[in-house]
All heavy atoms as an XYZ file, in Angstrom:
668
protein
N     -40.915     -1.517     86.951
C     -39.946     -0.612     87.721
C     -40.741      0.709     88.147
O     -41.348      1.285     87.359
C     -38.756     -0.219     86.810
C     -37.734      0.476     87.429
S     -36.228      0.970     86.462
C     -36.189     -0.164     85.078
N     -40.581      0.939     89.489
C     -41.302      2.131     89.985
C     -40.439      3.383     89.808
O     -39.358      3.370     89.430
C     -41.616      1.864     91.441
C     -40.409      1.780     92.273
O     -39.330      1.437     91.788
O     -40.527      1.848     93.531
N     -41.136      4.524     90.093
C     -40.374      5.808     89.769
C     -39.179      6.070     90.723
O     -38.290      6.695     90.321
C     -41.446      6.957     90.011
O     -41.930      6.920     91.243
N     -39.252      5.570     91.974
C     -38.023      5.746     92.793
C     -36.872      4.925     92.248
O     -35.718      5.606     92.164
C     -38.334      5.324     94.150
C     -39.400      6.160     94.848
C     -37.095      5.184     95.030
C     -39.855      5.678     96.203
N     -37.071      3.860     91.688
C     -35.935      3.059     91.072
C     -35.481      3.733     89.821
O     -34.293      3.876     89.512
C     -36.328      1.684     90.746
O     -36.927      1.104     92.013
C     -35.259      0.811     90.298
N     -36.418      4.224     89.066
C     -35.998      5.026     87.827
C     -35.167      6.224     88.175
O     -34.120      6.450     87.560
C     -37.265      5.402     87.050
O     -38.042      4.229     86.804
C     -36.947      6.088     85.659
N     -35.624      6.998     89.077
C     -34.912      8.198     89.455
C     -33.491      7.862     90.066
O     -32.513      8.496     89.636
C     -35.567      9.049     90.527
C     -36.700      9.735     89.753
C     -34.727     10.108     91.189
C     -37.673     10.604     90.648
N     -33.404      6.769     90.816
C     -32.040      6.331     91.351
C     -31.197      5.865     90.216
O     -29.910      6.197     90.213
C     -32.257      5.194     92.372
N     -31.753      5.075     89.284
C     -30.924      4.619     88.186
C     -30.395      5.777     87.333
O     -29.270      5.846     86.929
C     -31.810      3.627     87.317
C     -30.903      3.013     86.384
S     -31.863      1.773     85.395
C     -33.159      2.738     84.588
N     -31.308      6.706     86.949
C     -30.923      7.823     86.144
C     -29.934      8.728     86.899
O     -29.032      9.229     86.378
C     -32.148      8.684     85.727
C     -32.981      7.740     84.766
C     -31.805     10.045     85.055
C     -34.259      8.333     84.414
N     -30.171      8.906     88.183
C     -29.197      9.717     88.825
C     -27.716      9.236     88.888
O     -26.797      9.912     88.797
C     -29.617      9.853     90.364
O     -30.817     10.598     90.471
N     -27.707      7.867     89.155
C     -26.380      7.180     89.166
C     -25.745      7.288     87.747
O     -24.625      7.502     87.569
C     -26.533      5.778     89.603
C     -26.808      5.731     91.148
C     -25.276      4.911     89.434
C     -27.252      4.444     91.749
N     -26.592      6.898     86.735
C     -25.917      7.025     85.317
C     -25.476      8.475     84.988
O     -24.312      8.541     84.539
C     -26.891      6.575     84.364
C     -27.229      4.887     84.472
C     -26.566      6.865     82.921
C     -28.345      4.371     83.679
N     -26.274      9.395     85.321
C     -25.850     10.816     85.039
C     -24.689     11.285     85.867
O     -23.772     12.030     85.430
C     -27.019     11.806     85.154
C     -28.073     11.531     84.127
S     -27.430     11.558     82.417
C     -26.836     13.173     82.280
N     -24.524     10.801     87.121
C     -23.274     11.104     87.964
C     -22.204     10.503     87.360
O     -21.062     11.174     87.238
C     -23.612     10.585     89.379
N     -22.235      9.253     86.855
C     -21.091      8.685     86.235
C     -20.749      9.335     85.017
O     -19.549      9.600     84.699
N     -21.761      9.809     84.222
C     -21.413     10.466     82.931
C     -20.792     11.808     83.247
O     -19.829     12.247     82.565
C     -22.788     10.608     82.146
C     -22.522     11.247     80.829
C     -22.017     10.632     79.774
C     -23.039     12.560     80.616
C     -21.859     11.273     78.598
C     -22.844     13.209     79.456
C     -22.258     12.546     78.376
N     -21.472     12.437     84.163
C     -20.767     13.909     84.552
C     -19.299     13.718     85.150
O     -18.469     14.541     84.736
C     -21.660     14.471     85.671
O     -22.924     14.610     85.119
C     -21.123     15.822     85.904
N     -19.143     12.713     85.923
C     -17.776     12.525     86.357
C     -16.753     12.146     85.251
O     -15.631     12.642     85.226
C     -17.808     11.382     87.497
O     -18.703     11.811     88.547
C     -16.325     11.174     88.018
N     -17.303     11.275     84.400
C     -16.245     10.925     83.259
C     -16.033     12.101     82.263
O     -14.864     12.232     81.908
C     -16.830      9.698     82.480
O     -18.010     10.175     81.777
N     -16.983     12.868     82.010
C     -16.661     14.030     81.214
C     -15.919     15.054     81.977
O     -14.958     15.709     81.320
C     -18.031     14.609     80.636
C     -18.781     13.712     79.714
C     -17.809     16.031     79.952
C     -18.097     13.314     78.498
N     -16.146     15.268     83.160
C     -15.497     16.229     84.067
C     -14.085     15.729     84.375
O     -13.204     16.619     84.822
N     -13.807     14.477     84.180
C     -12.327     14.099     84.309
C     -11.564     14.025     83.019
O     -10.386     14.635     82.894
C     -12.294     12.702     84.995
C     -12.699     12.751     86.385
C     -10.898     12.083     84.860
C     -12.887     11.254     87.040
N     -12.180     13.642     81.923
C     -11.470     13.398     80.618
C     -11.090     14.885     80.074
O      -9.975     15.079     79.552
C     -12.301     12.692     79.713
C     -12.336     11.177     80.190
C     -11.690     12.677     78.329
C     -13.391     10.214     79.394
N     -12.167     15.672     79.973
C     -11.893     17.020     79.327
C     -10.864     17.934     80.117
O     -10.007     18.382     79.270
C     -13.311     17.704     79.151
O     -14.240     16.784     78.505
C     -13.201     18.895     78.393
N     -10.940     18.024     81.290
C      -9.856     18.875     81.994
C      -8.587     18.248     81.762
O      -7.540     18.941     81.738
C     -10.292     18.987     83.443
C     -11.829     18.826     83.386
C     -12.065     17.954     82.282
N      -8.425     16.993     81.932
C      -7.092     16.282     81.771
C      -6.591     16.610     80.445
O      -5.287     16.819     80.298
C      -7.197     14.742     82.066
N      -7.339     16.362     79.274
C      -6.800     16.648     78.075
C      -6.405     18.127     77.913
O      -5.409     18.564     77.272
C      -7.746     16.317     77.001
C      -8.109     14.763     76.821
C      -9.208     14.483     75.890
C      -6.860     14.053     76.432
N      -7.240     19.048     78.464
C      -6.971     20.588     78.398
C      -5.666     20.842     79.200
O      -5.017     21.693     78.751
C      -8.197     21.264     78.932
O      -9.330     20.916     78.121
N      -5.578     20.277     80.310
C      -4.388     20.507     81.144
C      -2.991     20.115     80.457
O      -2.104     20.733     80.258
C      -4.324     19.960     82.489
C      -5.307     20.692     83.394
C      -5.475     20.092     84.827
O      -4.759     19.044     84.942
O      -6.149     20.631     85.572
N      -3.249     18.991     79.750
C      -2.035     18.484     79.041
C      -1.659     19.407     77.820
O      -0.510     19.666     77.510
N      -2.759     19.837     77.127
C      -2.514     20.669     76.028
C      -1.895     22.061     76.415
O      -1.118     22.507     75.784
C      -3.760     20.890     75.270
C      -3.693     21.494     73.927
C      -5.162     21.513     73.199
C      -4.864     22.200     71.801
N      -6.173     22.127     71.054
N      -2.399     22.472     77.528
C      -1.925     23.831     78.108
C      -0.515     23.733     78.467
O       0.266     24.691     78.216
C      -2.836     24.287     79.188
N      -0.072     22.640     79.062
C       1.280     22.508     79.581
C       2.209     22.347     78.400
O       3.248     22.971     78.309
C       1.390     21.351     80.632
C       2.795     20.938     80.834
C       0.734     21.651     81.919
N       1.730     21.551     77.408
C       2.479     21.471     76.210
C       2.742     22.745     75.376
O       3.820     23.064     75.010
C       1.941     20.390     75.297
N       1.720     23.509     75.425
C       1.801     24.850     74.675
C       2.706     25.766     75.505
O       3.595     26.519     74.923
C       0.388     25.476     74.441
N       2.627     25.713     76.853
C       3.470     26.595     77.687
C       4.914     26.109     77.609
O       5.847     26.991     77.529
C       3.005     26.431     79.136
N       5.124     24.857     77.569
C       6.588     24.335     77.395
C       7.120     24.721     75.968
O       8.361     25.247     75.908
C       6.661     22.847     77.459
C       6.362     22.362     78.883
S       7.548     22.897     80.108
C       6.480     23.883     81.158
N       6.287     24.734     74.999
C       6.824     25.181     73.648
C       7.036     26.697     73.673
O       8.084     27.119     73.115
C       5.733     24.872     72.658
O       6.083     25.355     71.335
N       6.266     27.442     74.364
C       6.458     28.941     74.454
C       7.626     29.201     75.255
O       8.382     30.114     74.976
C       5.192     29.536     75.032
N       7.912     28.445     76.315
C       9.115     28.706     77.088
C      10.302     28.410     76.357
O      11.345     29.086     76.589
C       9.065     27.889     78.428
C       8.169     28.315     79.490
C       8.014     27.313     80.677
C       8.673     29.763     80.048
N      10.209     27.388     75.420
C      11.468     26.957     74.650
C      11.686     28.077     73.676
O      12.858     28.333     73.344
C      11.140     25.675     74.044
N      10.732     28.688     73.166
C      10.937     29.709     72.138
C      11.268     31.073     72.694
O      11.925     31.901     72.042
C       9.605     29.796     71.254
C       9.351     28.581     70.429
C       8.094     28.689     69.621
O       7.463     29.756     69.746
N       7.865     27.693     68.837
N      10.688     31.363     73.944
C      10.951     32.655     74.450
C      11.201     32.520     75.968
O      10.458     32.702     76.873
C       9.611     33.577     74.346
C       9.231     33.772     72.962
C       7.991     34.651     72.950
O       7.241     34.762     73.922
N       7.612     35.044     71.801
N      12.620     32.170     76.320
C      12.865     31.953     77.692
C      12.897     33.261     78.638
O      12.815     33.145     79.689
C      14.373     31.419     77.625
C      14.781     31.504     76.182
C      13.634     31.844     75.339
N      13.132     34.460     77.910
C      12.997     35.700     78.580
C      11.565     35.918     79.265
O      11.480     36.693     80.217
C      13.433     36.844     77.739
C      14.793     36.739     77.233
O      15.684     36.091     78.045
O      15.278     37.282     76.334
N      10.588     35.393     78.693
C       9.190     35.692     79.212
C       8.583     34.474     80.057
O       7.538     34.348     80.148
C       8.282     35.825     77.983
N       9.658     33.893     80.583
C       9.196     32.729     81.420
C       8.311     33.057     82.643
O       7.416     32.247     82.928
C      10.437     31.995     81.861
O      11.187     32.803     82.790
N       8.522     34.141     83.334
C       7.702     34.481     84.338
C       6.357     34.786     83.928
O       5.402     34.321     84.616
C       8.311     35.656     85.266
O       8.268     36.800     84.333
N       6.170     35.453     82.923
C       4.623     35.705     82.369
C       4.044     34.508     81.845
O       2.776     34.282     82.215
C       4.771     36.812     81.266
O       5.469     37.930     81.688
C       3.425     37.138     80.668
N       4.790     33.711     81.124
C       4.215     32.453     80.635
C       3.781     31.489     81.761
O       2.762     30.857     81.818
C       5.112     31.735     79.682
C       5.259     32.563     78.539
C       4.667     30.236     79.287
C       6.459     32.139     77.488
N       4.634     31.401     82.773
C       4.467     30.524     83.835
C       3.202     31.023     84.784
O       2.339     30.175     85.035
C       5.609     30.445     84.891
O       6.717     29.978     84.125
C       5.337     29.551     85.924
N       3.110     32.256     84.885
C       1.915     32.799     85.680
C       0.679     32.658     84.908
O      -0.282     32.239     85.443
C       2.141     34.312     85.896
C       1.128     35.002     86.692
C       1.305     36.442     87.021
N       1.456     37.179     85.698
C       2.469     37.944     85.480
N       3.405     38.143     86.306
N       2.586     38.566     84.402
N       0.633     32.882     83.600
C      -0.604     32.527     82.724
C      -0.850     31.153     82.827
O      -2.151     30.802     82.866
C      -0.323     33.178     81.461
O       0.195     34.489     81.570
C      -1.521     32.904     80.494
N       0.119     30.292     82.798
C      -0.171     28.818     82.740
C      -0.833     28.398     84.063
O      -1.772     27.684     84.000
C       1.214     28.036     82.580
C       1.086     26.487     82.793
C       0.222     25.931     81.698
C       2.458     25.882     82.810
N      -0.312     28.947     85.226
C      -0.907     28.486     86.441
C      -2.300     28.987     86.626
O      -3.164     28.363     87.094
C       0.010     28.827     87.617
C       1.212     28.017     87.783
C       2.371     28.714     88.026
C       1.127     26.769     87.633
C       3.592     27.860     88.121
C       2.315     25.942     87.643
C       3.498     26.538     87.961
N      -2.575     30.251     86.167
C      -4.016     30.764     86.192
C      -4.843     29.804     85.197
O      -5.994     29.498     85.764
C      -4.022     32.267     85.767
C      -5.446     32.705     85.582
C      -3.320     33.024     86.861
N      -4.367     29.526     84.160
C      -5.168     28.632     83.192
C      -5.422     27.360     83.747
O      -6.504     26.749     83.681
N      -4.412     26.694     84.466
C      -4.589     25.336     85.035
C      -5.682     25.384     86.153
O      -6.346     24.548     86.389
C      -3.226     24.909     85.492
C      -2.206     24.505     84.444
C      -0.955     23.980     85.052
C      -2.814     23.358     83.537
N      -5.566     26.478     86.881
C      -6.455     26.664     88.015
C      -7.854     26.732     87.406
O      -8.890     26.175     87.917
C      -6.182     27.877     88.842
N      -8.122     27.479     86.406
C      -9.465     27.549     85.729
C      -9.921     26.318     85.299
O     -11.141     25.795     85.378
C      -9.438     28.597     84.641
C      -9.113     30.025     85.190
S     -10.426     30.744     86.234
C     -11.657     31.032     84.924
N      -8.997     25.523     84.624
C      -9.341     24.126     84.064
C      -9.713     23.133     85.222
O     -10.606     22.479     85.108
C      -8.181     23.684     83.245
C      -7.998     24.515     81.977
C      -8.475     22.142     82.771
C      -6.768     24.203     81.175
N      -8.882     23.279     86.325
C      -9.219     22.419     87.388
C     -10.486     22.672     88.172
O     -11.171     21.815     88.691
C      -8.027     22.477     88.342
C      -8.052     21.460     89.402
C      -7.716     19.942     88.860
O      -7.053     19.956     87.738
O      -8.237     19.018     89.316
N     -10.893     24.006     88.077
C     -12.138     24.346     88.699
C     -13.290     23.708     87.972
O     -14.305     23.474     88.476
C     -12.315     25.833     88.906
O     -12.418     26.345     87.536
N     -13.253     23.518     86.681
C     -14.209     22.889     85.913
C     -14.308     21.495     86.273
O     -15.487     20.931     86.399
C     -13.865     22.874     84.413
O     -13.700     24.359     84.025
C     -15.000     22.381     83.588
N     -13.300     20.850     86.553
C     -13.312     19.384     87.001
C     -14.064     19.300     88.398
O     -14.646     18.426     88.616
C     -11.825     18.836     87.017
N     -13.575     20.224     89.348
C     -14.162     20.183     90.629
C     -15.686     20.527     90.626
O     -16.552     19.878     91.243
C     -13.450     21.109     91.568
C     -12.059     20.756     91.715
C     -14.110     21.327     92.838
C     -11.174     21.812     92.580
N     -16.130     21.444     89.692
C     -17.549     21.705     89.482
C     -18.222     20.473     89.049
O     -19.353     20.104     89.493
C     -17.704     22.776     88.517
C     -19.165     23.144     88.160
C     -19.821     23.917     89.101
C     -19.749     22.842     87.020
C     -21.129     24.218     88.894
C     -20.972     23.157     86.790
C     -21.735     23.944     87.739
O     -22.976     24.163     87.460
N     -17.744     19.769     88.171
C     -18.350     18.499     87.623
C     -18.386     17.414     88.705
O     -19.450     16.704     88.912
C     -17.588     17.928     86.370
S     -17.765     18.793     84.884
N     -17.418     17.379     89.570
C     -17.383     16.409     90.635
C     -18.569     16.772     91.700
O     -19.311     15.955     92.292
C     -16.064     16.460     91.492
C     -16.080     15.628     92.745
C     -16.144     14.300     92.628
C     -16.078     16.304     93.892
C     -16.003     13.527     93.769
C     -15.934     15.473     95.067
C     -16.129     14.148     95.025
N     -18.660     18.136     91.989
C     -19.791     18.649     92.850
C     -21.165     18.291     92.323
O     -22.144     17.789     93.110
C     -19.603     20.024     93.096
C     -20.812     20.744     93.829
C     -18.428     20.337     93.995
N     -21.295     18.469     90.994
C     -22.632     18.211     90.343
C     -22.878     16.665     90.443
O     -24.075     16.372     90.813
C     -22.604     18.662     88.982
C     -23.757     18.125     88.102
C     -22.682     20.148     88.805
N     -21.975     15.861     90.267
C     -22.151     14.439     90.307
C     -22.468     13.995     91.782
O     -23.398     13.191     92.015
C     -20.978     13.603     89.857
O     -19.934     13.847     90.740
N     -21.887     14.601     92.764
C     -22.219     14.369     94.254
C     -23.666     14.805     94.576
O     -24.459     14.177     95.348
C     -21.210     14.991     95.206
C     -19.867     14.369     95.129
S     -19.811     12.686     95.681
C     -19.607     11.797     94.191
N     -23.992     15.910     94.002
C     -25.359     16.421     94.235
C     -26.405     15.472     93.540
O     -27.463     15.262     94.213
C     -25.578     17.867     93.676
C     -24.860     18.911     94.550
C     -27.016     18.299     93.580
C     -24.815     20.303     93.959
N     -26.099     15.058     92.382
C     -27.041     14.027     91.733
C     -27.138     12.809     92.552
O     -28.340     12.166     92.752
C     -26.539     13.688     90.341
C     -26.738     14.753     89.258
C     -26.119     14.379     88.073
C     -28.160     14.961     89.123
N     -26.211     12.283     93.144
C     -26.281     11.121     93.989
C     -26.805     11.364     95.403
O     -27.761     10.628     95.811
C     -24.823     10.390     94.178
C     -24.379      9.963     92.796
C     -24.933      9.311     95.077
C     -22.918      9.470     92.797
N     -26.422     12.397     96.159
C     -26.787     12.525     97.539
C     -27.783     13.519     97.834
O     -28.306     13.529     98.952
C     -25.556     12.841     98.381
C     -24.559     11.616     98.384
C     -23.357     11.799     97.710
C     -24.821     10.427     99.011
C     -22.310     10.730     97.681
C     -23.802      9.395     98.943
C     -22.790      9.539     98.276
N     -28.014     14.521     96.992
C     -29.002     15.545     97.168
C     -29.789     15.897     96.028
O     -30.060     16.999     95.602
C     -28.285     16.769     97.681
N     -30.241     14.871     95.481
C     -31.067     14.989     94.151
C     -32.455     15.701     94.522
O     -33.152     15.180     95.451
C     -31.318     13.663     93.534
C     -31.996     13.798     92.181
O     -32.579     14.697     91.821
N     -31.712     12.697     91.353
N     -32.827     16.769     93.895
C     -34.062     17.444     94.479
C     -35.321     16.652     94.080
O     -36.397     16.970     94.556
C     -34.042     18.677     93.601
C     -33.055     18.558     92.542
C     -31.994     17.525     93.014
N     -35.305     15.689     93.145
C     -36.495     14.958     92.811
C     -36.855     13.852     93.808
O     -37.956     13.378     93.821
C     -36.266     14.237     91.435
C     -36.001     15.265     90.258
C     -34.901     15.412     89.612
C     -37.119     16.002     89.859
C     -34.764     16.268     88.552
C     -37.052     16.851     88.867
C     -35.756     16.987     88.193
N     -35.812     13.529     94.708
C     -36.146     12.465     95.687
C     -37.398     12.899     96.600
O     -38.303     12.131     96.808
C     -34.915     12.264     96.541
C     -33.919     11.503     96.051
C     -32.576     11.826     95.719
C     -33.977     10.119     95.494
N     -31.996     10.791     95.141
C     -32.725      9.734     94.970
C     -35.006      9.202     95.442
C     -32.474      8.434     94.408
C     -34.618      7.894     94.897
C     -33.475      7.539     94.466
N     -37.351     14.184     97.095
C     -38.450     14.546     98.061
C     -39.725     14.488     97.416
O     -40.709     14.199     97.921
C     -37.943     15.997     98.589
C     -36.844     15.882     99.453
O     -36.525     14.943    100.029
N     -36.217     17.011     99.521
N     -39.779     15.035     96.119
C     -41.055     14.977     95.373
C     -41.561     13.602     95.181
O     -42.758     13.373     95.318
C     -40.790     15.737     94.017
C     -41.958     15.608     93.131
N     -43.154     16.512     93.365
C     -42.196     15.035     92.030
C     -44.061     16.307     92.434
N     -43.553     15.381     91.521
N     -40.752     12.682     94.716
C     -41.152     11.343     94.428
C     -41.567     10.618     95.759
O     -42.567      9.953     95.829
C     -40.068     10.464     93.706
C     -40.449      9.092     93.608
C     -39.925     11.151     92.289
N     -40.874     10.724     96.779
C     -41.206     10.180     98.032
C     -42.446     10.691     98.554
O     -43.277      9.951     99.163
C     -39.838     10.342     99.054
C     -38.802      9.406     98.601
C     -40.333      9.906    100.393
C     -37.460      9.699     99.344
N     -42.644     12.021     98.523
C     -43.926     12.574     99.024
C     -45.093     12.045     98.158
O     -46.174     11.885     98.689
C     -43.795     14.124     98.951
N     -44.993     11.866     96.862
C     -45.924     11.275     96.037
C     -46.346      9.891     96.369
O     -47.468      9.584     96.145
C     -45.561     11.461     94.557
N     -45.372      9.207     96.778
C     -45.690      7.713     97.126
C     -46.394      7.561     98.401
O     -46.834      6.382     98.760
C     -44.429      6.936     97.052
C     -44.040      6.599     95.672
N     -44.726      5.484     94.948
C     -43.215      7.169     94.690
C     -44.192      5.458     93.720
N     -43.286      6.401     93.636
N     -46.320      8.615     99.291
C     -46.912      8.412    100.717
C     -48.524      8.641    100.670
O     -49.051      9.220     99.916
C     -46.208      9.392    101.575
C     -44.804      9.033    102.038
C     -44.328      9.895    103.065
C     -42.938      9.536    103.328
N     -42.316     10.333    104.398
C-alpha cells in the first residue's frame, strides 16, 4: 500500500469518526439540556422567559459544536493539507 492510499484511508476513517462523535455527543447534550429546561419550567413557571432564553443560547452553542465537527470532517476529506505534500513527493 503506497502513501497516497494510506493518507486517503486515514482521512476517510478520521472523517467518519469525527462525524460520528460530532453527531452523537451534541444530540445527547441537547436532549439533556431540553429535559433539564422542561424540569425547571415545571418547577418555576414564572421564570419561563429566562429559562427559555438560556436554553436557546445553550442549544445554539451545542449545535455549533456539531457544525464544527462537520466542517473538520469535510476538510479531512476534501482539503487535507497532507495531499499536496505527498503528491509533490511522488513526482
